[in-house]
N, CA, C and O atoms as a GROMACS GRO file, in nm:
protein
  220
    1MET      N    1   1.368  -1.523   3.926
    1MET     CA    2   1.352  -1.409   3.883
    1MET      C    3   1.434  -1.294   3.981
    1MET      O    4   1.442  -1.291   4.104
    2SER      N    5   1.485  -1.212   3.891
    2SER     CA    6   1.563  -1.030   3.973
    2SER      C    7   1.444  -1.014   4.090
    2SER      O    8   1.329  -1.049   4.061
    3GLU      N    9   1.469  -0.966   4.208
    3GLU     CA   10   1.378  -0.861   4.255
    3GLU      C   11   1.349  -0.767   4.189
    3GLU      O   12   1.234  -0.737   4.220
    4GLU      N   13   1.376  -0.718   4.135
    4GLU     CA   14   1.319  -0.575   4.026
    4GLU      C   15   1.205  -0.650   3.922
    4GLU      O   16   1.084  -0.629   3.917
    5LEU      N   17   1.275  -0.731   3.852
    5LEU     CA   18   1.168  -0.777   3.790
    5LEU      C   19   1.023  -0.823   3.830
    5LEU      O   20   0.924  -0.792   3.765
    6ARG      N   21   1.020  -0.895   3.935
    6ARG     CA   22   0.913  -0.956   4.109
    6ARG      C   23   0.804  -0.794   4.123
    6ARG      O   24   0.682  -0.790   4.106
    7ARG      N   25   0.895  -0.680   4.157
    7ARG     CA   26   0.874  -0.538   4.153
    7ARG      C   27   0.823  -0.481   4.078
    7ARG      O   28   0.769  -0.378   4.116
    8GLY      N   29   0.813  -0.519   3.928
    8GLY     CA   30   0.838  -0.432   3.801
    8GLY      C   31   0.912  -0.291   3.741
    8GLY      O   32   1.002  -0.224   3.792
    9ILE      N   33   0.852  -0.273   3.634
    9ILE     CA   34   0.995  -0.186   3.600
    9ILE      C   35   0.926  -0.032   3.649
    9ILE      O   36   0.829  -0.001   3.580
   10PRO      N   37   0.962   0.061   3.752
   10PRO     CA   38   0.945   0.179   3.768
   10PRO      C   39   0.854   0.269   3.696
   10PRO      O   40   0.881   0.250   3.578
   11LYS      N   41   0.728   0.389   3.706
   11LYS     CA   42   0.715   0.445   3.628
   11LYS      C   43   0.741   0.556   3.633
   11LYS      O   44   0.678   0.599   3.730
   12GLY      N   45   0.815   0.662   3.573
   12GLY     CA   46   0.851   0.828   3.496
   12GLY      C   47   0.769   0.864   3.635
   12GLY      O   48   0.701   0.788   3.703
   13ARG      N   49   0.799   1.026   3.659
   13ARG     CA   50   0.736   1.072   3.707
   13ARG      C   51   0.776   1.271   3.668
   13ARG      O   52   0.885   1.321   3.644
   14ILE      N   53   0.701   1.308   3.671
   14ILE     CA   54   0.712   1.481   3.627
   14ILE      C   55   0.724   1.501   3.736
   14ILE      O   56   0.640   1.466   3.819
   15VAL      N   57   0.876   1.589   3.773
   15VAL     CA   58   0.942   1.607   3.883
   15VAL      C   59   0.869   1.836   3.844
   15VAL      O   60   0.820   1.914   3.925
   16GLY      N   61   0.900   1.856   3.696
   16GLY     CA   62   0.840   2.015   3.642
   16GLY      C   63   0.838   1.994   3.543
   16GLY      O   64   0.866   1.894   3.477
   17LYS      N   65   0.775   2.166   3.502
   17LYS     CA   66   0.805   2.169   3.334
   17LYS      C   67   0.841   2.315   3.334
   17LYS      O   68   0.821   2.399   3.421
   18VAL      N   69   0.920   2.333   3.170
   18VAL     CA   70   0.967   2.400   3.133
   18VAL      C   71   0.874   2.430   3.049
   18VAL      O   72   0.818   2.351   2.973
   19GLU      N   73   0.843   2.616   3.067
   19GLU     CA   74   0.795   2.694   2.954
   19GLU      C   75   0.876   2.795   2.837
   19GLU      O   76   0.944   2.883   2.888
   20TYR      N   77   0.875   2.790   2.676
   20TYR     CA   78   0.949   2.853   2.677
   20TYR      C   79   0.877   2.965   2.606
   20TYR      O   80   0.758   2.994   2.596
   21THR      N   81   0.984   3.017   2.564
   21THR     CA   82   0.907   3.237   2.512
   21THR      C   83   0.940   3.200   2.364
   21THR      O   84   1.039   3.139   2.324
   22GLU      N   85   0.806   3.264   2.269
   22GLU     CA   86   0.808   3.248   2.098
   22GLU      C   87   0.965   3.243   2.043
   22GLU      O   88   1.004   3.144   1.981
   23GLU      N   89   1.043   3.342   2.066
   23GLU     CA   90   1.124   3.362   2.062
   23GLU      C   91   1.244   3.233   2.091
   23GLU      O   92   1.301   3.192   1.990
   24GLU      N   93   1.281   3.170   2.221
   24GLU     CA   94   1.307   3.026   2.191
   24GLU      C   95   1.299   2.971   2.139
   24GLU      O   96   1.386   2.950   2.054
   25LYS      N   97   1.159   2.882   2.150
   25LYS     CA   98   1.166   2.821   2.020
   25LYS      C   99   1.161   2.863   1.918
   25LYS      O  100   1.172   2.768   1.841
   26LYS      N  101   1.139   3.035   1.817
   26LYS     CA  102   1.232   3.006   1.706
   26LYS      C  103   1.363   2.968   1.719
   26LYS      O  104   1.411   2.935   1.610
   27GLN      N  105   1.446   2.959   1.820
   27GLN     CA  106   1.546   2.923   1.838
   27GLN      C  107   1.605   2.850   1.830
   27GLN      O  108   1.725   2.855   1.805
   28HIS      N  109   1.532   2.750   1.850
   28HIS     CA  110   1.512   2.648   1.871
   28HIS      C  111   1.485   2.574   1.771
   28HIS      O  112   1.532   2.460   1.764
   29ASP      N  113   1.402   2.625   1.673
   29ASP     CA  114   1.362   2.529   1.514
   29ASP      C  115   1.491   2.581   1.482
   29ASP      O  116   1.554   2.479   1.454
   30GLU      N  117   1.566   2.677   1.469
   30GLU     CA  118   1.668   2.722   1.325
   30GLU      C  119   1.794   2.602   1.388
   30GLU      O  120   1.858   2.585   1.284
   31ASP      N  121   1.824   2.562   1.435
   31ASP     CA  122   1.977   2.531   1.526
   31ASP      C  123   1.882   2.377   1.510
   31ASP      O  124   1.934   2.311   1.420
   32PHE      N  125   1.784   2.319   1.559
   32PHE     CA  126   1.764   2.234   1.509
   32PHE      C  127   1.740   2.149   1.361
   32PHE      O  128   1.739   2.029   1.335
   33GLU      N  129   1.713   2.337   1.233
   33GLU     CA  130   1.719   2.285   1.041
   33GLU      C  131   1.857   2.232   1.039
   33GLU      O  132   1.899   2.120   1.009
   34LYS      N  133   1.947   2.392   1.097
   34LYS     CA  134   2.117   2.316   1.110
   34LYS      C  135   2.100   2.227   1.109
   34LYS      O  136   2.109   2.167   1.002
   35ILE      N  137   2.069   2.170   1.206
   35ILE     CA  138   2.200   2.055   1.267
   35ILE      C  139   2.140   1.921   1.132
   35ILE      O  140   2.210   1.856   1.054
   36LEU      N  141   1.978   1.919   1.150
   36LEU     CA  142   1.899   1.864   0.980
   36LEU      C  143   1.982   1.882   0.873
   36LEU      O  144   2.005   1.775   0.817
   37LYS      N  145   2.042   1.986   0.817
   37LYS     CA  146   2.064   2.067   0.675
   37LYS      C  147   2.212   1.936   0.706
   37LYS      O  148   2.238   1.850   0.621
   38LYS      N  149   2.281   1.946   0.822
   38LYS     CA  150   2.423   1.904   0.803
   38LYS      C  151   2.415   1.775   0.807
   38LYS      O  152   2.513   1.709   0.772
   39ALA      N  153   2.313   1.722   0.846
   39ALA     CA  154   2.331   1.566   0.854
   39ALA      C  155   2.297   1.461   0.739
   39ALA      O  156   2.312   1.344   0.706
   40GLY      N  157   2.226   1.611   0.693
   40GLY     CA  158   2.143   1.602   0.506
   40GLY      C  159   2.030   1.499   0.557
   40GLY      O  160   2.008   1.405   0.480
   41VAL      N  161   1.975   1.504   0.643
   41VAL     CA  162   1.828   1.496   0.609
   41VAL      C  163   1.727   1.530   0.572
   41VAL      O  164   1.616   1.478   0.562
   42LEU      N  165   1.815   1.716   0.532
   42LEU     CA  166   1.713   1.819   0.473
   42LEU      C  167   1.773   1.862   0.372
   42LEU      O  168   1.883   1.809   0.369
   43LYS      N  169   1.752   1.958   0.255
   43LYS     CA  170   1.814   1.956   0.171
   43LYS      C  171   1.816   2.131   0.201
   43LYS      O  172   1.755   2.175   0.298
   44GLU      N  173   1.873   2.199   0.133
   44GLU     CA  174   1.914   2.378   0.179
   44GLU      C  175   1.773   2.426   0.163
   44GLU      O  176   1.719   2.508   0.236
   45ASP      N  177   1.711   2.358   0.046
   45ASP     CA  178   1.608   2.437   0.000
   45ASP      C  179   1.503   2.385   0.099
   45ASP      O  180   1.388   2.385   0.055
   46GLU      N  181   1.521   2.337   0.238
   46GLU     CA  182   1.404   2.258   0.278
   46GLU      C  183   1.398   2.339   0.431
   46GLU      O  184   1.485   2.423   0.458
   47SER      N  185   1.306   2.311   0.511
   47SER     CA  186   1.268   2.371   0.612
   47SER      C  187   1.164   2.285   0.712
   47SER      O  188   1.057   2.240   0.672
   48ILE      N  189   1.195   2.276   0.797
   48ILE     CA  190   1.190   2.221   0.887
   48ILE      C  191   0.969   2.286   0.946
   48ILE      O  192   0.898   2.235   1.032
   49LYS      N  193   0.942   2.389   0.865
   49LYS     CA  194   0.822   2.450   0.854
   49LYS      C  195   0.747   2.352   0.779
   49LYS      O  196   0.639   2.325   0.832
   50ASP      N  197   0.769   2.301   0.688
   50ASP     CA  198   0.728   2.196   0.547
   50ASP      C  199   0.686   2.094   0.604
   50ASP      O  200   0.577   2.038   0.594
   51MET      N  201   0.849   2.050   0.717
   51MET     CA  202   0.770   1.952   0.768
   51MET      C  203   0.650   1.952   0.862
   51MET      O  204   0.548   1.883   0.850
   52LYS      N  205   0.671   2.017   0.935
   52LYS     CA  206   0.545   2.032   1.063
   52LYS      C  207   0.419   2.008   0.993
   52LYS      O  208   0.366   1.904   1.033
   53HIS      N  209   0.353   2.067   0.902
   53HIS     CA  210   0.288   2.112   0.811
   53HIS      C  211   0.212   1.929   0.757
   53HIS      O  212   0.094   1.926   0.721
   54ILE      N  213   0.265   1.844   0.758
   54ILE     CA  214   0.247   1.709   0.664
   54ILE      C  215   0.183   1.587   0.798
   54ILE      O  216   0.216   1.528   0.901
   55ASP      N  217   0.071   1.608   0.702
   55ASP     CA  218  -0.066   1.515   0.906
   55ASP      C  219  -0.097   1.374   0.791
   55ASP      O  220  -0.166   1.279   0.828
   0.00000   0.00000   0.00000
């Protein structure tokens, strides 16, 4: 058994936090929606807002 396996898998540590403004969040959603439409995941008349409300 290797030394890494004996010690175990290291745990991740949070080193900082990023907060986005509402405008930045909106822009991220728009950019992501364009990517999904280009990839064919969303149709042209669909929105990621519709996906967020599915529970």
